C-alpha positions in Angstrom: 150.3 130.2 82.7 148.1 133.0 81.5 144.5 133.6 82.6 141.8 131.3 81.4 141.5 131.8 77.7 137.7 132.3 77.9 138.2 135.3 80.1 140.9 137.0 77.9 140.3 140.0 75.6 141.2 139.8 71.9 144.6 141.6 72.3 145.4 139.3 75.3 144.5 136.2 73.2 146.7 137.4 70.3 149.6 138.0 72.7 149.1 134.4 74.1 149.1 132.9 70.6 152.3 134.8 69.7 153.9 133.7 72.9 153.1 130.0 72.2 154.2 130.2 68.6 157.7 131.6 69.5 158.6 128.2 70.9 157.8 126.2 67.7 161.1 126.8 65.9 163.2 125.9 68.9 161.2 122.7 69.5 161.4 121.8 65.8 165.2 122.3 65.8 165.5 120.1 68.9 163.4 117.4 67.3 165.5 117.4 64.2 168.6 117.0 66.4 167.1 114.1 68.3 166.0 112.4 65.1 169.5 112.7 63.7 170.9 111.2 67.0 168.4 108.3 66.8 169.5 107.7 63.2 173.1 107.4 64.3 172.1 105.0 67.0 170.1 102.9 64.6 173.0 102.6 62.2 175.3 101.5 65.1 172.8 98.9 66.2 172.5 97.6 62.7 176.3 97.5 62.3 176.5 95.3 65.3 173.9 92.9 63.8 171.0 94.1 65.9 167.6 94.8 64.6 166.0 98.2 65.1 162.3 98.2 66.0 160.3 101.1 64.8 158.3 102.8 67.5 154.6 102.1 67.5 152.5 105.0 66.3 149.8 106.1 68.7 146.4 105.2 67.3 144.4 107.7 69.4 141.5 106.6 71.4 141.1 102.8 71.4 137.9 101.5 69.9 135.2 100.4 72.2 134.9 96.7 72.6 131.8 95.3 70.9 129.4 93.7 73.3 128.8 90.0 72.5 125.3 89.3 71.2 123.4 87.0 73.3 121.3 84.5 71.4 118.8 82.0 72.5 118.5 80.5 69.0 115.4 82.5 68.0 114.9 86.0 66.9 112.7 88.3 68.9 110.1 88.3 66.2 110.1 84.5 66.2 109.7 84.4 70.0 106.8 86.8 69.9 105.1 85.0 67.1 105.3 81.7 69.0 103.7 83.3 72.0 100.9 85.0 70.1 100.1 81.8 68.2 99.7 80.0 71.5 97.5 82.7 73.1 93.8 82.8 72.2 92.9 86.4 72.9 96.1 88.2 72.2 98.4 89.7 74.8 99.4 93.1 76.2 102.9 94.3 75.5 103.8 94.1 79.1 102.8 90.4 79.2 104.6 89.7 75.9 107.8 91.1 77.3 107.5 89.0 80.5 106.6 85.9 78.6 109.5 86.3 76.0 112.0 86.7 78.9 110.6 83.7 80.7 110.9 81.7 77.5 114.7 82.4 77.6 115.1 85.3 75.1 118.1 87.3 76.1 118.4 90.9 75.1 121.5 93.2 75.1 119.3 96.3 75.1 119.9 98.8 78.0 116.3 99.5 78.6 
């Protein structure tokens, strides 16, 4: 293959593009021939009573699986409210976090 594209000059890039494009017509012609041959095979299969399955189309990158939400029955706001109602002088955030987790609140947050 040619040099790394980022290290090529403009004329070298143009030559590389032209070289790559010369293969298109040949590949397209070969593809058309293959599709025609597949059509012939499909008709033969159908004539014998078989069923032709269409190839699955690639869908690209598969979607990321959603993480299941963990629920303890109460929302975070409800859990915090319950803690603060029970505390007489208020609480620091650090202590709220610890108390909510001790109470069984599950979070899917990364931090």
